[in-house]
MARSETOR-144246 format. One record per residue: z, x, y of N, C-alpha, C, CB in turn; residue in three letters. Coordinates in steps of 0.1 Angstrom, whole numbers, padded with zeros to 4 digits, always signed. Last residue first. Glycine has a CB too. Layout:
<rs>
ZXYZXYZXYZXYAla
...
</rs>
This chain:
<rs>
+1380+1841+1304+1378+1839+1317+1389+1846+1324+1377+1824+1319Ala
+1380+1844+1276+1378+1855+1283+1377+1855+1297+1368+1859+1278Asp
+1384+1817+1269+1397+1826+1268+1395+1840+1274+1401+1827+1254Pro
+1375+1788+1286+1371+1801+1281+1381+1812+1280+1360+1806+1289Asp
+1385+1756+1280+1388+1769+1287+1383+1781+1280+1403+1771+1288Lys
+1367+1726+1280+1374+1739+1274+1374+1750+1282+1367+1744+1262Arg
+1359+1705+1294+1370+1710+1298+1375+1722+1291+1378+1700+1297Glu
+1336+1697+1278+1334+1704+1293+1347+1709+1300+1329+1693+1302Leu
+1343+1685+1257+1341+1699+1257+1337+1704+1269+1332+1702+1247Trp
+1370+1663+1250+1360+1667+1262+1357+1681+1262+1367+1664+1275Asn
+1372+1644+1221+1374+1657+1227+1365+1660+1239+1372+1668+1218Tyr
+1368+1621+1204+1368+1620+1219+1371+1633+1227+1379+1611+1223Leu
+1349+1621+1177+1360+1628+1184+1357+1625+1201+1359+1645+1179Ser
+1339+1592+1159+1335+1602+1169+1346+1610+1177+1327+1597+1178Val
+1337+1581+1128+1345+1581+1137+1341+1595+1148+1360+1580+1130Lys
+1309+1560+1117+1315+1573+1117+1324+1573+1129+1304+1584+1116Pro
+1310+1527+1107+1305+1536+1118+1313+1548+1117+1307+1530+1132Leu
+1321+1507+1089+1312+1519+1083+1308+1529+1095+1298+1514+1074Glu
+1333+1490+1103+1341+1498+1096+1333+1510+1090+1348+1490+1086Glu
+1312+1476+1114+1321+1481+1122+1328+1493+1116+1330+1471+1127Ser
+1299+1464+1090+1292+1473+1098+1301+1481+1108+1282+1465+1106His
+1321+1446+1084+1319+1457+1077+1309+1467+1082+1315+1453+1065Lys
+1319+1428+1107+1332+1437+1105+1330+1448+1095+1344+1428+1101Gln
+1293+1418+1104+1297+1427+1116+1310+1436+1114+1299+1419+1129Glu
+1298+1407+1079+1290+1415+1081+1291+1424+1092+1279+1408+1080Glu
+1318+1386+1088+1320+1397+1077+1312+1409+1078+1318+1392+1064Lys
+1304+1373+1105+1315+1379+1109+1320+1390+1099+1326+1368+1112Gln
+1283+1361+1088+1279+1370+1100+1291+1378+1105+1274+1360+1113Leu
+1298+1347+1071+1290+1358+1065+1286+1368+1077+1275+1351+1057Leu
+1308+1326+1090+1317+1335+1081+1310+1346+1076+1323+1328+1069Ile
+1283+1315+1097+1291+1321+1108+1300+1331+1103+1298+1310+1116Gln
+1275+1302+1073+1269+1312+1078+1275+1321+1090+1258+1305+1082Lys
+1296+1284+1070+1294+1294+1061+1285+1307+1066+1287+1287+1050Arg
+1290+1267+1092+1302+1274+1092+1302+1286+1081+1314+1263+1090Arg
+1264+1259+1085+1267+1265+1098+1277+1275+1097+1271+1256+1107Arg
+1272+1244+1062+1261+1255+1061+1262+1264+1074+1245+1249+1061Gln
+1286+1226+1073+1292+1234+1062+1285+1246+1064+1290+1229+1048Glu
+1267+1209+1088+1279+1218+1096+1284+1229+1085+1293+1208+1101Glu
+1250+1202+1069+1246+1210+1078+1257+1217+1085+1238+1203+1087Glu
+1269+1182+1056+1261+1196+1049+1258+1205+1058+1247+1193+1040Val
+1273+1166+1077+1283+1172+1071+1279+1185+1063+1289+1163+1064Gln
+1246+1154+1078+1254+1160+1091+1264+1170+1085+1262+1149+1100Ser
+1244+1142+1051+1236+1154+1054+1241+1162+1068+1221+1149+1056Lys
+1276+1133+1037+1266+1132+1046+1257+1145+1049+1271+1127+1057Ser
+1301+1142+1027+1291+1131+1022+1280+1126+1028+1298+1121+1020Arg
+1328+1161+1021+1314+1163+1026+1304+1152+1019+1310+1177+1023Ile
+1352+1166+1014+1351+1154+1017+1338+1154+1025+1363+1150+1024Asn
+1358+1191+0999+1360+1191+1014+1355+1177+1022+1350+1205+1020Lys
+1353+1180+0974+1369+1185+0979+1369+1187+0992+1375+1199+0974Lys
+1327+1176+0975+1335+1163+0974+1349+1166+0978+1334+1158+0959Glu
+1316+1199+0976+1313+1191+0989+1324+1181+0987+1298+1184+0990Trp
+1320+1207+0950+1328+1216+0961+1325+1208+0974+1323+1234+0962Ser
+1307+1189+0936+1321+1189+0935+1327+1197+0948+1324+1196+0921Gln
+1279+1198+0944+1285+1184+0947+1300+1183+0945+1279+1174+0938Leu
+1280+1224+0931+1279+1223+0945+1284+1207+0950+1262+1227+0949Val
+1283+1218+0906+1294+1226+0910+1293+1224+0926+1291+1241+0906Thr
+1258+1206+0900+1272+1198+0898+1283+1205+0907+1277+1198+0880Glu
+1242+1226+0904+1240+1215+0914+1254+1208+0913+1227+1203+0911Ile
+1250+1243+0882+1251+1248+0896+1250+1237+0905+1242+1259+0900Tyr
+1242+1227+0862+1255+1229+0863+1258+1235+0875+1260+1236+0853Lys
+1213+1223+0863+1224+1211+0867+1236+1213+0869+1226+1201+0859Phe
+1195+1249+0876+1202+1242+0866+1212+1232+0870+1208+1251+0859Asn
+1180+1272+0892+1176+1258+0886+1183+1253+0875+1163+1258+0882Tyr
+1189+1290+0917+1197+1285+0904+1192+1272+0899+1212+1282+0906Ala
+1181+1301+0940+1174+1303+0928+1182+1300+0916+1169+1318+0928Gln
+1193+1293+0962+1201+1303+0954+1193+1306+0942+1216+1298+0951Asn
+1176+1271+0970+1177+1283+0979+1185+1296+0974+1185+1279+0990Leu
+1181+1254+0949+1168+1261+0950+1169+1272+0958+1156+1253+0954Val
+1206+1246+0955+1203+1253+0943+1193+1262+0943+1201+1245+0935Ala
+1200+1231+0976+1210+1241+0978+1208+1251+0968+1224+1236+0977Glu
+1185+1211+0968+1180+1221+0980+1190+1234+0978+1182+1214+0996Gln
+1205+1199+0954+1192+1204+0947+1187+1214+0957+1179+1192+0943Leu
+1221+1189+0974+1226+1198+0964+1214+1204+0957+1234+1191+0955Ala
+1203+1171+0985+1207+1182+0993+1213+1194+0983+1218+1176+1004Leu
+1202+1152+0965+1187+1161+0969+1195+1172+0976+1174+1152+0981Glu
+1226+1141+0966+1223+1150+0955+1209+1158+0957+1221+1140+0943Ile
+1226+1131+0990+1235+1142+0989+1232+1149+0978+1249+1139+0989Leu
+1207+1108+0987+1204+1118+0997+1213+1130+0994+1206+1112+1011Ala
+1219+1094+0967+1206+1102+0965+1204+1112+0974+1194+1093+0966Pro
+1256+1099+0970+1243+1092+0974+1230+1101+0968+1243+1091+0992Ser
+1281+1095+0943+1271+1103+0950+1259+1098+0955+1268+1112+0942Tyr
+1296+1082+0925+1293+1076+0939+1287+1088+0946+1306+1068+0947Gln
+1301+1089+0898+1309+1097+0911+1305+1093+0925+1305+1113+0910Asp
+1289+1069+0886+1304+1072+0884+1311+1079+0895+1307+1079+0872Asp
+1264+1066+0898+1273+1053+0894+1287+1057+0894+1270+1047+0877Asn
+1254+1092+0903+1252+1081+0911+1263+1070+0911+1240+1075+0908Leu
+1261+1108+0882+1265+1112+0896+1264+1101+0904+1257+1124+0902Trp
+1250+1094+0861+1264+1096+0862+1269+1100+0877+1267+1106+0851Tyr
+1222+1099+0867+1228+1086+0866+1244+1086+0868+1224+1081+0852Gly
+1220+1126+0861+1219+1119+0875+1225+1105+0876+1203+1117+0879Ile
+1225+1125+0834+1235+1132+0841+1233+1126+0856+1234+1148+0840Lys
+1204+1110+0825+1217+1105+0822+1226+1112+0831+1221+1107+0808Gln
+1183+1130+0832+1184+1115+0838+1199+1108+0836+1173+1106+0831Tyr
+1191+1148+0813+1191+1151+0827+1190+1139+0835+1179+1160+0830Glu
+1184+1135+0791+1200+1141+0793+1200+1142+0808+1203+1156+0785Ile
+1157+1131+0792+1167+1121+0790+1181+1125+0793+1166+1117+0778Pro
+1144+1155+0814+1148+1151+0800+1156+1140+0802+1156+1161+0792Ser
+1119+1154+0839+1133+1155+0835+1135+1150+0821+1142+1148+0845Leu
+1088+1174+0840+1096+1160+0839+1109+1164+0835+1090+1149+0828Pro
+1086+1203+0862+1085+1195+0849+1091+1182+0849+1092+1202+0839Arg
+1094+1217+0883+1080+1221+0878+1079+1213+0865+1079+1238+0876Gly
+1118+1216+0898+1118+1220+0883+1105+1225+0877+1123+1208+0875Phe
+1107+1205+0919+1113+1218+0921+1113+1225+0906+1129+1215+0927Glu
+1097+1180+0909+1087+1190+0918+1093+1205+0917+1086+1184+0935Gln
+1118+1169+0899+1105+1171+0891+1097+1181+0895+1097+1160+0890Glu
+1133+1164+0922+1138+1171+0910+1128+1177+0902+1146+1162+0901Phe
+1116+1147+0938+1120+1161+0942+1126+1169+0932+1129+1162+0953Ser
+1116+1124+0923+1105+1133+0925+1107+1147+0928+1097+1128+0935Arg
+1145+1117+0925+1139+1122+0913+1126+1130+0913+1137+1111+0905Leu
+1145+1111+0956+1154+1123+0948+1148+1126+0934+1170+1118+0946Met
+1127+1088+0954+1124+1102+0962+1131+1114+0956+1129+1101+0977Lys
+1143+1072+0941+1129+1076+0933+1124+1087+0942+1118+1064+0931Lys
+1165+1069+0955+1168+1074+0943+1153+1078+0938+1176+1064+0933Gln
+1152+1057+0979+1159+1070+0979+1162+1077+0966+1170+1068+0985Ala
+1146+1033+0969+1136+1041+0973+1141+1057+0973+1132+1035+0988Ala
+1171+1023+0963+1161+1025+0952+1151+1035+0955+1153+1013+0948Leu
+1183+1020+0988+1189+1030+0978+1178+1033+0967+1204+1025+0971Asp
+1165+0999+1000+1166+1016+1006+1170+1025+0996+1178+1018+1018Asp
+1174+0979+0984+1160+0985+0982+1158+0998+0988+1150+0978+0988Lys
+1199+0978+0992+1198+0980+0978+1182+0986+0976+1202+0964+0969Glu
+1197+0972+1018+1206+0983+1016+1200+0989+1000+1224+0978+1017Glu
+1186+0947+1016+1178+0958+1021+1184+0971+1017+1177+0957+1036Ala
+1207+0934+1002+1193+0935+0995+1184+0945+1002+1186+0921+0995Glu
+1227+0932+1022+1230+0939+1007+1217+0944+1000+1237+0928+0996Phe
+1213+0918+1042+1215+0931+1045+1219+0940+1032+1225+0933+1056Arg
+1210+0894+1027+1198+0901+1032+1203+0916+1034+1191+0893+1046Glu
+1238+0888+1025+1231+0889+1015+1218+0898+1017+1230+0876+1011Gln
+1245+0885+1051+1253+0895+1044+1244+0899+1032+1269+0888+1039Glu
+1230+0863+1059+1227+0874+1064+1232+0887+1057+1231+0874+1076Lys
+1243+0844+1041+1229+0846+1040+1224+0859+1047+1222+0834+1045Leu
+1269+0843+1053+1267+0848+1038+1253+0851+1035+1271+0838+1029Val
+1263+0834+1079+1270+0847+1078+1267+0850+1061+1288+0845+1083Asp
+1254+0806+1072+1244+0817+1077+1252+0834+1077+1241+0812+1094Leu
+1277+0796+1060+1265+0798+1052+1255+0808+1058+1259+0785+1050Lys
+1291+0796+1085+1296+0804+1074+1285+0807+1063+1307+0797+1068Glu
+1278+0778+1098+1279+0791+1104+1282+0800+1093+1289+0792+1114Phe
+1280+0755+1083+1267+0760+1087+1266+0774+1091+1263+0752+1097Ala
+1309+0749+1086+1303+0754+1074+1290+0761+1075+1301+0745+1065Pro
+1315+0740+1114+1315+0753+1111+1310+0759+1096+1327+0757+1113Leu
+1313+0713+1117+1302+0720+1117+1303+0735+1115+1296+0718+1129Leu
+1333+0686+1111+1333+0699+1110+1320+0706+1109+1341+0703+1101Asn
+1336+0656+1130+1328+0664+1122+1328+0680+1122+1316+0659+1126Tyr
+1367+0636+1127+1357+0645+1133+1350+0651+1123+1364+0656+1142Arg
+1389+0608+1134+1378+0616+1127+1370+0625+1135+1370+0608+1121Asp
+1423+0606+1141+1409+0604+1147+1400+0613+1137+1407+0609+1164Ser
+1456+0591+1144+1446+0596+1135+1433+0595+1143+1445+0588+1123Gln
+1476+0599+1171+1468+0589+1164+1459+0597+1155+1461+0580+1175Arg
+1491+0614+1188+1498+0614+1174+1489+0603+1166+1517+0609+1174Gly
+1481+0623+1212+1490+0610+1213+1496+0608+1199+1483+0597+1219Ser
+1463+0640+1205+1474+0645+1214+1485+0634+1213+1469+0649+1230Glu
+1454+0632+1170+1452+0635+1184+1465+0640+1193+1445+0622+1191Asp
+1453+0645+1137+1458+0637+1149+1455+0643+1161+1473+0635+1148Leu
+1422+0642+1118+1432+0648+1124+1439+0641+1133+1429+0659+1129Ala
+1400+0642+1091+1408+0634+1099+1419+0643+1105+1414+0623+1091Thr
+1365+0654+1086+1380+0656+1086+1388+0646+1095+1383+0671+1091Glu
+1334+0659+1069+1343+0650+1078+1358+0651+1075+1339+0635+1075Leu
+1315+0687+1072+1326+0683+1064+1332+0671+1075+1337+0696+1060Thr
+1283+0701+1067+1293+0695+1076+1302+0686+1068+1287+0687+1088Val
+1273+0717+1048+1268+0719+1061+1277+0713+1071+1254+0713+1062Phe
+1271+0706+1020+1281+0715+1025+1280+0722+1039+1283+0725+1014Glu
+1254+0690+1010+1249+0703+1010+1259+0714+1017+1235+0703+1016Lys
+1267+0666+1015+1267+0671+1000+1262+0684+1000+1257+0662+0990Glu
+1266+0666+1040+1279+0667+1036+1278+0673+1022+1285+0653+1037Val
+1238+0664+1045+1245+0674+1052+1258+0678+1044+1248+0670+1067Leu
+1232+0639+1030+1228+0652+1026+1235+0664+1031+1215+0655+1027Asn
+1246+0622+1049+1251+0623+1034+1247+0636+1029+1245+0611+1025Asn
+1228+0622+1071+1242+0629+1071+1250+0631+1057+1251+0621+1082Leu
+1207+0610+1059+1205+0624+1062+1220+0630+1064+1196+0626+1076Val
+1218+0585+1057+1212+0592+1045+1211+0606+1048+1198+0588+1042Gly
+1222+0579+1081+1234+0580+1074+1230+0587+1060+1240+0565+1073Tyr
+1194+0578+1092+1203+0587+1098+1215+0589+1088+1207+0582+1111Leu
+1188+0553+1080+1182+0566+1075+1189+0579+1080+1167+0567+1080Lys
+1203+0535+1094+1205+0538+1081+1198+0549+1077+1202+0528+1073Glu
+1194+0537+1122+1209+0542+1117+1211+0544+1102+1219+0532+1120Thr
+1163+0554+1124+1171+0543+1122+1185+0547+1117+1164+0533+1112Thr
+1147+0573+1150+1150+0569+1136+1159+0558+1135+1155+0579+1130Ser
+1145+0590+1172+1134+0581+1168+1136+0576+1154+1119+0588+1170Gly
+1167+0605+1181+1158+0610+1170+1147+0600+1165+1167+0613+1159Met
+1180+0587+1199+1174+0599+1204+1164+0605+1194+1184+0609+1207Ser
+1186+0568+1180+1177+0564+1190+1172+0577+1196+1183+0554+1200Lys
+1205+0582+1164+1194+0577+1158+1183+0571+1168+1199+0567+1149Ala
+1224+0586+1183+1218+0597+1177+1204+0593+1172+1226+0603+1166Ile
+1237+0561+1185+1231+0567+1197+1222+0578+1193+1242+0573+1207Val
+1242+0555+1159+1234+0547+1166+1227+0552+1176+1241+0536+1170Thr
+1264+0573+1156+1252+0577+1149+1239+0568+1153+1255+0577+1133Leu
+1285+0585+1181+1279+0572+1175+1267+0575+1168+1276+0561+1186Asp
+1305+0616+1173+1296+0608+1180+1292+0595+1172+1284+0616+1183Pro
+1331+0633+1172+1327+0623+1163+1317+0611+1170+1341+0617+1158Phe
+1335+0649+1191+1334+0656+1178+1333+0644+1167+1347+0665+1176Asp
+1327+0657+1222+1326+0645+1213+1326+0651+1198+1313+0636+1216Glu
+1320+0679+1238+1335+0673+1237+1337+0662+1230+1342+0670+1251Gly
+1297+0689+1240+1301+0679+1252+1314+0675+1251+1292+0667+1252Ala
+1296+0703+1215+1296+0712+1227+1300+0700+1241+1279+0720+1228Glu
+1295+0679+1200+1307+0689+1200+1306+0697+1211+1308+0697+1188His
+1269+0672+1205+1278+0664+1210+1293+0669+1209+1276+0653+1204Ala
+1255+0692+1195+1254+0691+1209+1265+0682+1215+1241+0686+1213Ala
+1262+0690+1168+1266+0703+1176+1266+0699+1191+1255+0715+1173Tyr
+1248+0667+1164+1263+0665+1162+1267+0678+1167+1268+0660+1147Leu
+1221+0676+1168+1225+0663+1178+1241+0664+1174+1217+0646+1174Gln
+1220+0696+1146+1218+0700+1162+1225+0689+1171+1202+0701+1166Leu
+1220+0680+1124+1231+0690+1127+1231+0693+1143+1229+0704+1119Trp
+1196+0667+1130+1208+0658+1130+1221+0669+1132+1209+0648+1115Leu
+1180+0687+1125+1179+0682+1140+1191+0673+1141+1164+0673+1143Met
+1183+0695+1100+1189+0704+1108+1189+0698+1123+1182+0718+1107Phe
+1172+0671+1087+1188+0675+1086+1190+0685+1097+1193+0682+1070Glu
+1145+0673+1095+1154+0663+1098+1168+0665+1097+1152+0652+1091Asn
+1139+0698+1082+1140+0697+1097+1146+0685+1101+1128+0697+1104Thr
+1162+0709+1057+1148+0705+1063+1151+0700+1077+1141+0692+1054Asn
+1181+0737+1045+1181+0726+1053+1165+0722+1057+1189+0730+1067Leu
+1185+0760+1033+1182+0750+1025+1183+0735+1032+1190+0753+1014Gly
+1185+0785+1046+1197+0779+1041+1196+0767+1033+1204+0774+1052Leu
+1158+0787+1052+1163+0795+1041+1177+0792+1036+1163+0810+1044Lys
+1157+0769+1072+1152+0765+1060+1156+0773+1048+1139+0766+1061Thr
+1173+0784+1090+1178+0770+1085+1172+0766+1074+1176+0760+1095Tyr
+1166+0805+1105+1170+0806+1091+1173+0792+1085+1180+0815+1090Asn
+1162+0803+1135+1150+0810+1125+1152+0809+1111+1148+0826+1127Gln
+1183+0790+1141+1170+0783+1144+1161+0791+1133+1164+0784+1161Leu
+1202+0809+1136+1202+0795+1128+1189+0789+1130+1215+0783+1133Leu
+1195+0829+1155+1195+0832+1141+1196+0819+1132+1208+0843+1138Leu
+1196+0820+1180+1182+0821+1173+1182+0822+1159+1174+0833+1177Asn
+1226+0799+1185+1220+0813+1183+1206+0811+1176+1230+0823+1173Ser
+1227+0776+1212+1227+0778+1197+1220+0790+1194+1220+0767+1189Ile
+1240+0755+1234+1236+0769+1232+1238+0771+1216+1244+0779+1241Thr
+1230+0729+1256+1235+0732+1243+1230+0746+1240+1229+0720+1232Thr
+1242+0713+1286+1233+0724+1277+1238+0724+1264+1234+0738+1282Glu
+1237+0684+1308+1244+0694+1300+1235+0703+1292+1254+0686+1290Gly
+1229+0667+1327+1225+0663+1312+1232+0672+1302+1209+0664+1309Gly
+1236+0675+1351+1244+0667+1346+1241+0663+1331+1244+0656+1353Ala
+1213+0692+1358+1227+0697+1353+1234+0688+1347+1234+0701+1363Leu
+1193+0670+1359+1191+0682+1349+1203+0688+1345+1182+0692+1355Tyr
+1203+0655+1381+1202+0648+1368+1200+0661+1358+1189+0637+1368Asp
+1200+0678+1400+1213+0669+1398+1213+0664+1384+1214+0656+1408Lys
+1175+0681+1402+1183+0693+1397+1196+0687+1395+1183+0707+1407Leu
+1155+0653+1389+1163+0661+1399+1171+0671+1395+1171+0653+1406Ser
+1124+0649+1374+1138+0648+1372+1145+0657+1384+1142+0655+1358Ile
+1097+0628+1387+1103+0643+1384+1118+0642+1383+1100+0654+1396Met
</rs>
């Protein structure tokens, strides 16, 4: 049984699960990734140019085969071989493993973009269905073109356009000109989200209530404050 002392002396290698879960998506096979991990473990232990003969023994492979795998890693740009000066001014070689993390960052950014694009497409379809439901008919080619202009040129989100449609429906204005006026009004006020639209609606409602209260107050009849109980009887 291994002792705690030997276990701790063996050191540890910490690697993100993102790399473990995505190395095949990045274009690595298992042998290539295992060699990269061995190089990374050596780097974590302070050795930037480890002996491939030792690593080959750990992986149950030959040095010749491992050099072939290393060549694949360099060609795929997951590892670069660099020469730098050490503290004493002598040249030393090192394996730079950062390109693997850079490729992972590009992959996750691409996946995020694709997910957003997919969500945006779903939102556009939902928005178009809302238009057809509220108008009670299919949209005309010109109307589709107008919506495309809002999306691509004005950069209005599908959700914001749908909110403008709801605003038009509430005011019984079933026309694109009114919807565009609403969108332009919101743009001037830098309103771009549902929460901002709701806040604007609350603000307008509050203003209308205040105006209504003021109007009601002005319409109340003026009542004389004369105290009839203190009237003096001239015959007294």
